[in-house]
N, CA and C atoms as a LAMMPS dump frame, in Angstrom:
ITEM: TIMESTEP
0
ITEM: NUMBER OF ATOMS
480
ITEM: BOX BOUNDS ff ff ff
-5.0000000000000000e+02 5.0000000000000000e+02
-5.0000000000000000e+02 5.0000000000000000e+02
-5.0000000000000000e+02 5.0000000000000000e+02
ITEM: ATOMS id mol type element x y z
1 1 1 N -6.144 10.198 4.11
2 1 2 C -5.556 9.293 2.949
3 1 3 C -4.84 10.45 2.002
4 2 1 N -3.792 10.339 1.227
5 2 2 C -3.162 11.034 0.798
6 2 3 C -3.191 10.486 -0.813
7 3 1 N -3.479 11.261 -1.737
8 3 2 C -3.432 10.98 -3.129
9 3 3 C -2.404 12.11 -3.531
10 4 1 N -1.928 12.973 -3.265
11 4 2 C -0.793 14.044 -3.618
12 4 3 C 0.18 13.344 -3.967
13 5 1 N 0.973 13.738 -5.19
14 5 2 C 1.998 13.126 -5.825
15 5 3 C 2.011 12.117 -6.659
16 6 1 N 0.879 11.567 -6.718
17 6 2 C 0.549 10.455 -7.704
18 6 3 C 0.25 11.201 -8.92
19 7 1 N -0.491 12.224 -8.799
20 7 2 C -0.798 13.02 -10.173
21 7 3 C -1.907 12.538 -11.004
22 8 1 N -2.229 11.19 -10.832
23 8 2 C -3.271 10.341 -11.729
24 8 3 C -4.638 10.563 -10.885
25 9 1 N -5.563 10.9 -11.912
26 9 2 C -7.175 10.931 -11.34
27 9 3 C -7.353 9.786 -10.799
28 10 1 N -7.083 8.628 -11.327
29 10 2 C -7.453 7.218 -10.894
30 10 3 C -7.104 7.207 -9.401
31 11 1 N -5.807 7.437 -9.279
32 11 2 C -5.225 7.325 -7.923
33 11 3 C -6.071 7.959 -6.718
34 12 1 N -6.12 9.102 -7.449
35 12 2 C -6.956 10.093 -6.362
36 12 3 C -8.374 9.682 -6.116
37 13 1 N -8.973 8.951 -7.209
38 13 2 C -10.311 8.575 -6.958
39 13 3 C -10.584 7.634 -6.072
40 14 1 N -9.478 6.375 -6.224
41 14 2 C -9.257 5.296 -5.274
42 14 3 C -9.212 5.633 -3.996
43 15 1 N -7.918 6.426 -3.849
44 15 2 C -7.436 6.996 -2.372
45 15 3 C -8.563 7.654 -2.015
46 16 1 N -9.55 8.564 -2.522
47 16 2 C -10.749 9.204 -1.905
48 16 3 C -11.815 8.511 -1.454
49 17 1 N -12.151 7.24 -2.351
50 17 2 C -12.916 6.335 -2.063
51 17 3 C -12.724 5.429 -0.67
52 18 1 N -11.196 5.227 -0.23
53 18 2 C -10.78 4.755 0.964
54 18 3 C -11.128 5.385 1.917
55 19 1 N -11.336 6.802 1.9
56 19 2 C -11.496 7.557 2.826
57 19 3 C -13.077 7.181 3.755
58 20 1 N -13.634 6.892 2.955
59 20 2 C -15.259 6.683 3.016
60 20 3 C -15.291 4.863 3.544
61 21 1 N -14.536 4.37 3.284
62 21 2 C -14.464 2.872 3.485
63 21 3 C -14.569 2.478 5.338
64 22 1 N -14.737 1.442 5.325
65 22 2 C -14.95 0.981 6.742
66 22 3 C -13.484 1.049 7.274
67 23 1 N -13.413 1.218 8.746
68 23 2 C -11.987 1.384 9.314
69 23 3 C -11.841 0.347 10.133
70 24 1 N -10.75 -0.197 10.401
71 24 2 C -10.1 -1.1 11.522
72 24 3 C -9.479 -0.104 12.527
73 25 1 N -9.898 0.061 13.584
74 25 2 C -8.917 0.858 14.316
75 25 3 C -8.339 -0.549 15.198
76 26 1 N -7.412 0.256 15.975
77 26 2 C -6.518 -0.405 17.009
78 26 3 C -7.791 -1.171 18.062
79 27 1 N -8.829 -0.63 18.152
80 27 2 C -9.707 -1.06 19.405
81 27 3 C -10.267 -2.113 18.846
82 28 1 N -10.585 -2.128 17.17
83 28 2 C -11.508 -3.15 16.671
84 28 3 C -10.607 -4.771 16.663
85 29 1 N -11.46 -5.612 17.038
86 29 2 C -10.937 -7.119 16.853
87 29 3 C -10.897 -7.449 15.442
88 30 1 N -9.902 -8.033 14.988
89 30 2 C -9.628 -8.631 13.441
90 30 3 C -9.761 -10.082 13.565
91 31 1 N -10.642 -10.796 12.727
92 31 2 C -10.631 -12.002 12.736
93 31 3 C -10.213 -12.769 11.419
94 32 1 N -9.709 -11.758 10.408
95 32 2 C -9.31 -12.351 8.974
96 32 3 C -8.387 -11.292 8.613
97 33 1 N -7.16 -11.995 8.38
98 33 2 C -5.803 -11.142 7.723
99 33 3 C -5.35 -11.587 6.475
100 34 1 N -5.391 -10.965 5.417
101 34 2 C -4.689 -11.436 4.219
102 34 3 C -3.705 -10.531 3.637
103 35 1 N -2.611 -11.481 2.93
104 35 2 C -1.271 -10.914 2.771
105 35 3 C -0.809 -11.328 1.487
106 36 1 N -0.106 -10.313 0.764
107 36 2 C 0.67 -11.097 -0.4
108 36 3 C 1.638 -10.126 -0.983
109 37 1 N 2.746 -10.386 -1.819
110 37 2 C 3.923 -9.928 -2.262
111 37 3 C 3.959 -10.305 -3.669
112 38 1 N 5.057 -9.879 -4.131
113 38 2 C 5.476 -9.947 -5.734
114 38 3 C 4.446 -9.869 -6.721
115 39 1 N 3.874 -8.783 -6.56
116 39 2 C 2.619 -8.321 -7.243
117 39 3 C 3.104 -7.453 -8.66
118 40 1 N 3.073 -7.898 -9.885
119 40 2 C 3.33 -7.231 -10.957
120 40 3 C 2.23 -6.05 -11.591
121 41 1 N 2.42 -5.009 -11.168
122 41 2 C 1.254 -3.912 -11.716
123 41 3 C 0.989 -3.938 -13.254
124 42 1 N 1.883 -4.341 -14.1
125 42 2 C 1.738 -4.416 -15.303
126 42 3 C 1.057 -5.606 -16.084
127 43 1 N 0.909 -6.488 -15.25
128 43 2 C 0.219 -7.803 -15.449
129 43 3 C -1.259 -7.918 -15.116
130 44 1 N -2.216 -8.255 -15.901
131 44 2 C -3.565 -8.703 -15.512
132 44 3 C -3.533 -9.406 -13.848
133 45 1 N -4.47 -8.983 -12.867
134 45 2 C -4.692 -9.289 -11.845
135 45 3 C -5.994 -9.787 -11.169
136 46 1 N -6.373 -11.068 -11.666
137 46 2 C -7.419 -11.477 -11.414
138 46 3 C -7.846 -12.156 -10.036
139 47 1 N -6.61 -12.149 -9.316
140 47 2 C -6.632 -12.967 -7.931
141 47 3 C -7.406 -11.938 -6.663
142 48 1 N -7.556 -10.502 -7.305
143 48 2 C -8.224 -9.489 -6.235
144 48 3 C -9.727 -10.167 -6.055
145 49 1 N -10.405 -10.693 -6.723
146 49 2 C -11.686 -11.06 -6.524
147 49 3 C -11.732 -12.081 -5.409
148 50 1 N -10.828 -13.124 -5.637
149 50 2 C -10.648 -14.258 -4.876
150 50 3 C -10.305 -13.657 -3.424
151 51 1 N -9.402 -12.941 -3.27
152 51 2 C -9.048 -12.18 -2.004
153 51 3 C -10.343 -11.389 -1.415
154 52 1 N -10.94 -10.613 -2.162
155 52 2 C -12.087 -10.019 -1.697
156 52 3 C -12.908 -10.901 -1.208
157 53 1 N -13.399 -12.092 -1.639
158 53 2 C -14.184 -13.153 -1.104
159 53 3 C -13.777 -13.679 0.254
160 54 1 N -12.595 -13.517 0.367
161 54 2 C -12.172 -14.015 2.034
162 54 3 C -12.74 -12.962 3.004
163 55 1 N -13.026 -11.793 2.419
164 55 2 C -13.703 -10.615 3.486
165 55 3 C -12.843 -10.514 4.503
166 56 1 N -11.327 -9.985 4.092
167 56 2 C -10.093 -9.962 5.355
168 56 3 C -10.443 -8.286 5.99
169 57 1 N -10.157 -8.289 7.149
170 57 2 C -10.434 -7.237 7.748
171 57 3 C -9.045 -6.252 7.626
172 58 1 N -7.925 -7.049 7.031
173 58 2 C -6.807 -6.217 7.16
174 58 3 C -5.835 -6.678 5.99
175 59 1 N -5.55 -5.922 4.709
176 59 2 C -4.434 -6.526 3.933
177 59 3 C -3.081 -5.841 4.441
178 60 1 N -2.348 -6.734 4.232
179 60 2 C -0.784 -6.448 4.397
180 60 3 C 0.099 -6.822 2.881
181 61 1 N 0.448 -5.564 2.507
182 61 2 C 1.332 -5.767 1.895
183 61 3 C 2.741 -6.417 2.267
184 62 1 N 3.342 -7.475 1.898
185 62 2 C 4.654 -7.918 2.368
186 62 3 C 5.865 -7.765 1.825
187 63 1 N 5.785 -7.071 0.792
188 63 2 C 6.936 -6.701 0.034
189 63 3 C 6.719 -6.73 -1.653
190 64 1 N 7.304 -6.083 -2.467
191 64 2 C 7.095 -6.086 -3.665
192 64 3 C 5.833 -5.887 -4.232
193 65 1 N 4.982 -4.94 -3.61
194 65 2 C 3.655 -4.604 -4.211
195 65 3 C 3.649 -3.972 -5.553
196 66 1 N 4.634 -3.471 -6.178
197 66 2 C 5.029 -3.395 -7.383
198 66 3 C 6.366 -3.448 -7.87
199 67 1 N 6.55 -3.555 -8.983
200 67 2 C 8.082 -3.716 -9.409
201 67 3 C 8.47 -2.614 -10.314
202 68 1 N 9.102 -1.391 -9.55
203 68 2 C 9.431 -0.504 -10.008
204 68 3 C 10.626 -0.409 -10.943
205 69 1 N 11.754 -1.509 -10.429
206 69 2 C 12.845 -1.947 -11.167
207 69 3 C 12.719 -2.849 -12.853
208 70 1 N 11.308 -2.985 -13.087
209 70 2 C 11.088 -3.314 -14.451
210 70 3 C 11.638 -2.289 -15.539
211 71 1 N 11.732 -1.13 -15.258
212 71 2 C 11.955 0.029 -15.868
213 71 3 C 13.046 0.671 -15.564
214 72 1 N 13.979 0.135 -14.716
215 72 2 C 15.273 0.338 -13.992
216 72 3 C 14.88 1.69 -13.072
217 73 1 N 15.653 1.782 -12.133
218 73 2 C 15.608 2.894 -11.315
219 73 3 C 15.203 4.336 -11.642
220 74 1 N 14.268 4.651 -11.57
221 74 2 C 13.819 6.17 -12.362
222 74 3 C 13.814 7.002 -11.004
223 75 1 N 13.922 6.506 -9.611
224 75 2 C 13.684 7.252 -8.456
225 75 3 C 12.245 7.529 -8.182
226 76 1 N 12.05 8.454 -7.374
227 76 2 C 10.532 8.446 -6.588
228 76 3 C 9.489 8.643 -7.886
229 77 1 N 9.879 9.149 -8.821
230 77 2 C 8.615 9.635 -10.054
231 77 3 C 8.363 8.142 -10.605
232 78 1 N 9.239 7.292 -10.997
233 78 2 C 8.896 6.017 -11.192
234 78 3 C 8.001 5.117 -10.496
235 79 1 N 8.567 5.247 -9.147
236 79 2 C 7.649 4.821 -7.948
237 79 3 C 6.187 5.031 -7.815
238 80 1 N 6.024 6.27 -8.193
239 80 2 C 4.665 6.702 -8.422
240 80 3 C 3.964 6.572 -9.354
241 81 1 N 4.483 6.264 -10.466
242 81 2 C 4.12 6.132 -11.82
243 81 3 C 3.412 4.441 -11.53
244 82 1 N 4.524 3.651 -10.851
245 82 2 C 3.825 2.243 -10.753
246 82 3 C 3.194 2.117 -9.533
247 83 1 N 2.985 2.781 -8.673
248 83 2 C 1.821 2.813 -7.498
249 83 3 C 0.69 3.263 -8.262
250 84 1 N 0.632 4.381 -8.833
251 84 2 C -0.541 4.853 -9.701
252 84 3 C -1.24 3.793 -10.729
253 85 1 N -0.165 2.908 -11.481
254 85 2 C -0.888 1.813 -12.243
255 85 3 C -1.358 0.725 -11.25
256 86 1 N -0.856 0.48 -10.192
257 86 2 C -1.519 -0.49 -9.461
258 86 3 C -2.793 0.244 -9.041
259 87 1 N -2.832 1.185 -8.528
260 87 2 C -4.204 1.768 -7.698
261 87 3 C -5.241 2.014 -8.66
262 88 1 N -4.704 2.212 -10.365
263 88 2 C -5.668 2.113 -11.375
264 88 3 C -6.347 0.787 -11.79
265 89 1 N -5.909 -0.006 -11.287
266 89 2 C -6.323 -1.754 -11.709
267 89 3 C -7.671 -1.748 -11.415
268 90 1 N -8.517 -1.879 -11.987
269 90 2 C -9.862 -2.117 -11.632
270 90 3 C -10.228 -2.902 -10.598
271 91 1 N -9.604 -4.39 -10.829
272 91 2 C -9.736 -5.287 -9.972
273 91 3 C -9.235 -5.012 -8.647
274 92 1 N -8.446 -4.255 -8.138
275 92 2 C -7.589 -3.72 -7.317
276 92 3 C -8.683 -2.667 -6.566
277 93 1 N -8.965 -1.822 -7.335
278 93 2 C -9.842 -0.723 -6.933
279 93 3 C -11.167 -1.432 -6.141
280 94 1 N -11.767 -2.303 -6.641
281 94 2 C -13.298 -2.86 -6.212
282 94 3 C -12.429 -3.554 -4.631
283 95 1 N -11.572 -4.141 -4.991
284 95 2 C -10.679 -4.904 -3.396
285 95 3 C -10.747 -3.624 -2.574
286 96 1 N -10.034 -2.684 -2.831
287 96 2 C -9.855 -1.639 -1.906
288 96 3 C -11.13 -0.982 -1.121
289 97 1 N -12.033 -1.088 -2.096
290 97 2 C -13.49 -0.585 -1.647
291 97 3 C -13.967 -1.467 -0.567
292 98 1 N -13.662 -2.619 -0.385
293 98 2 C -14.305 -3.57 0.338
294 98 3 C -13.484 -3.894 1.708
295 99 1 N -12.063 -3.85 1.674
296 99 2 C -11.159 -4.013 2.831
297 99 3 C -10.928 -2.831 3.549
298 100 1 N -11.439 -3.147 4.929
299 100 2 C -11.078 -1.897 5.889
300 100 3 C -9.897 -1.319 6.087
301 101 1 N -8.872 -2.4 5.913
302 101 2 C -7.655 -1.683 6.312
303 101 3 C -6.165 -2.101 5.36
304 102 1 N -5.407 -1.448 4.86
305 102 2 C -4.186 -1.737 4.295
306 102 3 C -2.904 -1.304 4.964
307 103 1 N -2.098 -2.186 5.121
308 103 2 C -0.781 -1.875 5.577
309 103 3 C 0.391 -2.589 5.021
310 104 1 N 1.439 -2.25 5.155
311 104 2 C 2.469 -2.804 4.388
312 104 3 C 3.927 -2.462 4.41
313 105 1 N 4.869 -3.174 3.977
314 105 2 C 6.128 -3.125 3.975
315 105 3 C 6.669 -3.188 2.574
316 106 1 N 7.866 -2.786 2.164
317 106 2 C 8.322 -2.859 0.728
318 106 3 C 9.447 -3.893 0.891
319 107 1 N 9.815 -3.944 -0.098
320 107 2 C 11.146 -4.934 -0.323
321 107 3 C 11.763 -4.278 -1.575
322 108 1 N 12.842 -4.704 -1.94
323 108 2 C 13.821 -4.464 -3.096
324 108 3 C 12.941 -4.011 -4.615
325 109 1 N 11.989 -4.555 -5.043
326 109 2 C 11.562 -4.006 -6.012
327 109 3 C 10.461 -3.027 -6.15
328 110 1 N 9.873 -2.772 -5.221
329 110 2 C 8.771 -1.524 -4.815
330 110 3 C 9.821 -0.57 -4.265
331 111 1 N 10.875 -0.647 -3.906
332 111 2 C 11.832 0.386 -3.281
333 111 3 C 12.656 1.036 -4.453
334 112 1 N 12.828 0.395 -5.423
335 112 2 C 13.695 0.878 -6.54
336 112 3 C 14.445 -0.288 -7.446
337 113 1 N 15.295 -0.756 -6.929
338 113 2 C 16.138 -1.625 -7.676
339 113 3 C 16.532 -3.004 -7.008
340 114 1 N 16.378 -4.045 -7.842
341 114 2 C 16.799 -5.27 -7.286
342 114 3 C 17.877 -5.321 -6.295
343 115 1 N 17.438 -5.771 -5.035
344 115 2 C 18.636 -5.772 -3.905
345 115 3 C 18.971 -4.364 -3.396
346 116 1 N 18.44 -3.468 -3.716
347 116 2 C 18.747 -1.811 -3.203
348 116 3 C 18.314 -1.814 -1.847
349 117 1 N 19.198 -1.018 -1.455
350 117 2 C 18.676 -0.615 0.284
351 117 3 C 18.579 1.03 0.23
352 118 1 N 19.179 1.57 1.409
353 118 2 C 19.343 3.168 1.514
354 118 3 C 20.005 3.99 1.066
355 119 1 N 20.973 3.273 0.005
356 119 2 C 21.964 3.931 -0.736
357 119 3 C 21.524 4.52 -1.746
358 120 1 N 20.195 4.063 -2.284
359 120 2 C 19.369 5.298 -3.491
360 120 3 C 18.919 6.385 -2.886
361 121 1 N 19.047 7.183 -3.855
362 121 2 C 18.79 8.642 -3.663
363 121 3 C 17.376 8.721 -3.348
364 122 1 N 17.166 10.026 -2.417
365 122 2 C 15.995 10.084 -2.054
366 122 3 C 15.014 9.352 -1.101
367 123 1 N 15.66 8.8 -0.178
368 123 2 C 15.26 7.63 0.838
369 123 3 C 13.808 8.377 1.236
370 124 1 N 13.835 9.498 2.146
371 124 2 C 12.577 10.217 2.245
372 124 3 C 11.38 10.075 1.399
373 125 1 N 11.684 10.485 0.236
374 125 2 C 10.693 10.681 -0.659
375 125 3 C 10.12 9.043 -1.109
376 126 1 N 10.859 8.228 -1.174
377 126 2 C 10.485 6.87 -1.089
378 126 3 C 9.596 6.654 -0.398
379 127 1 N 9.828 6.747 0.73
380 127 2 C 8.965 6.575 2.342
381 127 3 C 7.681 7.294 2.074
382 128 1 N 7.514 8.508 1.692
383 128 2 C 6.204 9.428 1.498
384 128 3 C 5.788 8.688 0.571
385 129 1 N 6.285 8.124 -0.77
386 129 2 C 5.35 7.708 -2.071
387 129 3 C 4.696 6.314 -1.642
388 130 1 N 5.262 5.256 -0.906
389 130 2 C 4.896 4.12 -0.437
390 130 3 C 3.931 4.27 0.599
391 131 1 N 4.196 5.258 1.57
392 131 2 C 2.749 5.513 2.332
393 131 3 C 1.804 6.15 1.611
394 132 1 N 1.909 7.057 0.636
395 132 2 C 0.734 7.683 -0.107
396 132 3 C 0.139 6.422 -0.87
397 133 1 N 0.766 5.434 -0.986
398 133 2 C 0.196 4.304 -2.052
399 133 3 C -0.46 3.472 -0.746
400 134 1 N -0.23 3.219 0.298
401 134 2 C -1.091 2.679 1.191
402 134 3 C -2.103 3.585 1.591
403 135 1 N -2.182 4.635 1.442
404 135 2 C -3.672 5.472 2.109
405 135 3 C -3.241 6.023 3.247
406 136 1 N -2.098 6.137 3.929
407 136 2 C -1.724 6.439 5.234
408 136 3 C -2.179 7.933 5.659
409 137 1 N -2.754 8.278 6.373
410 137 2 C -3.219 9.757 6.705
411 137 3 C -1.725 10.484 7.011
412 138 1 N -1.961 11.712 6.851
413 138 2 C -1.256 12.717 7.335
414 138 3 C -0.628 12.745 8.787
415 139 1 N -1.56 12.483 9.466
416 139 2 C -1.302 12.322 11.053
417 139 3 C -0.464 11.077 11.782
418 140 1 N -0.405 10.286 10.44
419 140 2 C 0.434 8.974 11.126
420 140 3 C 1.797 9.054 11.455
421 141 1 N 2.514 8.487 12.367
422 141 2 C 3.876 8.63 12.852
423 141 3 C 4.797 8.652 11.848
424 142 1 N 4.529 7.868 10.797
425 142 2 C 5.621 7.44 9.829
426 142 3 C 5.865 8.508 9.054
427 143 1 N 4.855 9.63 8.955
428 143 2 C 4.829 10.764 7.971
429 143 3 C 6.47 11.55 8.4
430 144 1 N 7.182 11.814 7.47
431 144 2 C 8.043 12.59 7.829
432 144 3 C 9.199 11.981 8.148
433 145 1 N 9.538 10.624 8.376
434 145 2 C 10.341 9.907 9.141
435 145 3 C 11.009 9.174 7.732
436 146 1 N 12.122 8.292 8.266
437 146 2 C 12.757 7.552 7.235
438 146 3 C 12.331 6.186 7.144
439 147 1 N 11.103 5.747 7.905
440 147 2 C 11.214 4.202 8.127
441 147 3 C 9.767 3.831 8.112
442 148 1 N 9.138 2.808 7.255
443 148 2 C 7.953 2.204 7.233
444 148 3 C 7.535 1.343 8.613
445 149 1 N 8.425 1.312 9.383
446 149 2 C 8.004 0.475 10.833
447 149 3 C 6.488 1.027 11.402
448 150 1 N 5.853 0.345 11.686
449 150 2 C 4.793 0.352 12.455
450 150 3 C 4.315 -0.714 13.323
451 151 1 N 3.776 -0.484 14.311
452 151 2 C 3.348 -1.828 15.308
453 151 3 C 1.841 -1.648 15.483
454 152 1 N 1.009 -2.466 15.688
455 152 2 C -0.412 -2.23 15.631
456 152 3 C -0.894 -3.533 16.844
457 153 1 N -1.604 -3.101 17.731
458 153 2 C -2.255 -4.159 18.569
459 153 3 C -3.76 -3.968 18.158
460 154 1 N -4.583 -4.863 18.072
461 154 2 C -5.918 -4.993 17.704
462 154 3 C -6.95 -5.471 18.46
463 155 1 N -8.017 -4.945 18.943
464 155 2 C -8.727 -5.843 19.951
465 155 3 C -8.824 -5.235 21.301
466 156 1 N -9.534 -5.498 22.238
467 156 2 C -9.576 -5.161 23.383
468 156 3 C -9.476 -6.423 24.273
469 157 1 N -8.783 -6.605 25.41
470 157 2 C -8.741 -7.433 26.498
471 157 3 C -9.999 -8.441 26.306
472 158 1 N -10.15 -9.541 26.607
473 158 2 C -9.015 -10.465 26.438
474 158 3 C -8.728 -10.865 24.909
475 159 1 N -9.132 -10.28 23.997
476 159 2 C -9.188 -10.959 22.799
477 159 3 C -8.175 -10.192 21.849
478 160 1 N -6.927 -9.443 22.546
479 160 2 C -6.099 -8.715 21.665
480 160 3 C -5.48 -9.864 20.563
């Protein structure tokens, strides 16, 4: 798990705690998956307790985990600030301590600007910042690349 680059003690603490959290490997079967999007890091987030009560094996961010563009595109620095604010949310911290695995993709608002794409500056830095937010390890194949794409198969035959 990586906390470098965020610079917030809260983010480092949360990501450090995730290292000790149970892990869901590709060999593990999953029975419950939860997902969400369009999360505004600057608003209260009481929903995390309800999601936590579902006991998901995996949480998927499916876009707009934070809204970087609320403050206009400030580049990677603003992304990291938005992700740090989300990671510092106490309800989200409690949720992260319980969910075994977090994965995700971004959409325009957590990437930078409404309807933005690769034309924004520092695309590799943005990829790295998002992977840091997810708590993706240094050895993950997505590190050093230009994409968040990944594919996961869970469970062993016949329960894949």
